[in-house]
C-alpha positions in Angstrom: 0.9 -58.4 76.3 1.5 -60.7 79.6 -2.6 -61.7 78.9 -2.3 -62.5 75.2 0.8 -64.5 76.2 -1.5 -66.7 77.9 -3.7 -66.5 75.6 -2.0 -67.9 72.7 -1.4 -70.6 75.0 -2.6 -73.5 73.8 -5.5 -74.7 75.7 -5.7 -71.5 78.5 -8.6 -70.2 76.0 -10.4 -73.0 75.3 -10.9 -72.9 79.4 -11.9 -69.4 79.0 -14.6 -70.2 76.9 -15.9 -73.3 78.1 -16.1 -71.7 81.6 -20.1 -70.6 81.0 -21.0 -74.1 81.1 -19.6 -74.9 83.7 -21.0 -72.4 86.1 -24.3 -72.9 84.9 -23.7 -76.6 85.4 -23.1 -75.0 88.9 -25.8 -73.0 89.3 -28.0 -75.7 88.1 -27.0 -78.2 91.0 -27.9 -75.0 93.5 -30.8 -73.3 92.3 -33.5 -74.8 94.4 -31.2 -75.0 97.7 -29.7 -71.9 97.0 -31.4 -69.8 93.9 -29.8 -66.3 94.9 -25.9 -67.8 94.9 -26.6 -70.0 91.5 -28.3 -67.0 90.0 -25.5 -65.0 90.2 -23.4 -67.9 88.9 -25.6 -67.7 85.7 -25.0 -63.7 85.5 -21.8 -64.2 85.1 -21.5 -67.5 82.9 -23.9 -65.5 80.5 -21.3 -62.0 80.9 -18.5 -64.1 80.6 -20.3 -66.0 77.4 -21.6 -63.0 75.5 -17.6 -61.7 76.1 -16.1 -64.4 74.8 -18.2 -63.7 71.2 -19.0 -60.3 71.7 -16.1 -58.5 72.9 -17.7 -55.2 74.2 -16.9 -52.9 76.4 -18.0 -53.0 80.1 -19.6 -49.4 80.1 -21.8 -51.8 77.7 -22.1 -55.3 79.3 -23.1 -53.9 81.7 -26.0 -51.4 80.1 -27.3 -54.8 78.2 -30.9 -54.8 78.4 -33.4 -57.3 76.7 -36.1 -56.5 74.3 -33.4 -53.1 72.9 -29.8 -54.3 73.4 -30.1 -58.4 73.6 -32.4 -58.7 70.2 -34.0 -61.9 68.3 -35.0 -59.9 65.3 -36.1 -63.6 63.9 -38.6 -63.9 66.1 -38.8 -66.6 69.4 -36.9 -69.4 67.2 -34.2 -67.2 65.8 -30.7 -66.5 67.0 -30.0 -63.5 69.6 -28.2 -60.4 68.5 -26.4 -58.0 70.6 -26.8 -54.5 69.2 -26.1 -51.1 70.5 -26.7 -47.5 68.3 -23.2 -45.2 67.6 -24.6 -42.8 70.4 -24.8 -45.4 73.1 -21.2 -46.7 71.8 -17.9 -44.6 73.7 -16.3 -43.4 70.3 -20.1 -43.4 68.6 -20.1 -46.7 66.4 -23.0 -49.0 65.3 -22.1 -52.4 67.7 -23.5 -55.0 65.4 -23.0 -59.0 67.3 -25.0 -62.0 65.9 -25.0 -64.1 69.1 -23.2 -68.1 67.8 -26.6 -70.7 68.9 -24.8 -72.4 72.2 -23.8 -69.6 73.6 -27.8 -67.9 72.7 -28.5 -71.6 75.0 -26.8 -70.1 78.0 -29.2 -67.1 77.7 -32.0 -68.4 77.9 -31.4 -70.5 80.5 -30.4 -67.4 82.4 -33.2 -65.4 81.2 -35.7 -68.2 82.1 -34.3 -69.8 85.0 -32.5 -67.8 87.5 -33.0 -63.8 86.2 -36.0 -63.4 88.0 -34.4 -64.5 91.4 -32.2 -61.1 90.6 -34.7 -58.9 89.6 -36.7 -59.5 93.2 -40.0 -58.5 92.3 -39.1 -55.5 89.3 -39.9 -55.4 85.9 -36.6 -53.7 85.0 -35.2 -55.1 81.7 -31.5 -55.0 82.4 -29.0 -58.5 82.1 -27.6 -58.1 85.0 -30.2 -56.5 87.6 -28.6 -54.4 90.4 -28.8 -55.6 94.4 -31.0 -52.4 95.5 -32.3 -52.0 91.7 -31.7 -50.3 88.7 -28.4 -52.4 86.8 -25.5 -53.6 88.4 -22.9 -52.1 89.2 -19.8 -52.4 86.0 -17.8 -52.7 89.4 -19.4 -55.3 91.3 -19.7 -57.2 87.4 -16.0 -56.7 86.7 -14.3 -58.0 89.9 -17.3 -61.1 89.8 -15.9 -61.4 85.9 -12.2 -61.5 86.9 -12.9 -63.4 89.3 -14.8 -66.1 88.0 -12.3 -66.6 85.2 -9.0 -66.3 87.5 -10.2 -69.3 90.2 -11.4 -71.9 86.7 -7.7 -70.8 84.8 -5.3 -69.2 86.7 -5.8 -66.1 84.2 -6.3 -62.8 85.4 -8.3 -61.2 82.5 -10.4 -58.3 82.5 -13.4 -57.5 81.7 -11.0 -55.3 78.9 -8.5 -57.5 78.3 -11.4 -59.8 76.3 -10.7 -57.3 73.7 -7.3 -57.7 73.4 -7.5 -61.7 73.9 -10.3 -61.3 71.0 -7.5 -59.3 68.6 -4.9 -61.6 69.4 -7.0 -64.9 68.0 -8.5 -62.9 65.2 -4.9 -61.5 63.7 -3.4 -65.1 64.5 -6.0 -66.9 61.9 -5.8 -64.2 60.0 -2.5 -62.0 59.5 -3.2 -59.1 58.6 -6.9 -58.2 58.4 -6.4 -55.0 60.9 -9.9 -54.4 59.1 -11.8 -56.9 60.1 -10.1 -56.9 63.4 -11.4 -52.9 63.3 -14.9 -53.8 62.8 -14.7 -56.6 65.1 -13.6 -54.3 68.3 -15.5 -51.4 66.8 -12.6 -48.9 67.1 -13.4 -45.7 65.1 -10.4 -46.0 61.9 -8.3 -48.5 61.5 -5.5 -46.9 62.4 -6.2 -47.4 66.2 -6.3 -51.4 65.6 -2.6 -51.1 63.9 -1.5 -48.7 66.6 -2.7 -51.5 69.6 -2.2 -54.7 67.5 0.8 -54.4 64.9 3.1 -56.0 67.8 1.3 -59.0 67.2 3.0 -59.9 63.5 6.4 -60.2 65.4 5.0 -63.2 67.5 3.0 -64.4 65.2 6.4 -64.3 62.7 8.3 -66.0 65.6 6.5 -68.9 65.4 5.9 -69.3 61.5 10.0 -69.2 61.6 10.1 -71.4 64.4 8.1 -74.6 63.2 10.2 -73.8 60.1 13.2 -75.0 62.3 11.4 -77.5 63.8 10.6 -79.2 60.5 14.5 -79.2 59.7 14.6 -80.6 63.2 12.9 -83.5 63.0 13.6 -84.8 58.9 17.5 -84.9 60.2 16.5 -87.2 63.1 14.4 -89.3 61.1 17.8 -89.5 58.8 19.6 -90.4 61.9 17.5 -93.1 62.7 
């Protein structure tokens, strides 16, 4: 709930979703003088950008493979899709997320300009290569994401808490739409979604009531003037 309260504070989540662009700018500046540092920053930018649009679990995020999970079914000029067959998902629910162009551009730049440094000559298809071959460890990527978000925004946010943030933002925009929130989060049944997030309705109901009272106060002040 502490994370959700922070996320619902005006301006806080904007800083999170804008962070990938800032990290990519740092990466561009360091690309030729500190290529490994630049590549790591770019990889974290991509991870945060993906989580902001597709709040998948850490186990899926770390195992994204090019041409398998991150694909362009419409051709090279088409949008990315992030897909996981149900066999690769914790609760056996297939995941499909169409990636918006703004995030796709960040992914393209990372893949073309920075990821080769992290590959160290390997031909692996992992989106996030590890230091000694194979895929980066989930602990390393998780800590890197949390650290960058905390430094940039003051918000301590784990990879899993991106899911809580997504639910809070979605349900605030579409009150009562637990079925759609269920699909966004990839829950197997709606009871899971409601059990975790029905309490958000209390927060939003209180906000609505506060706005009603605020309007009455504003009207009273105008009358007094």
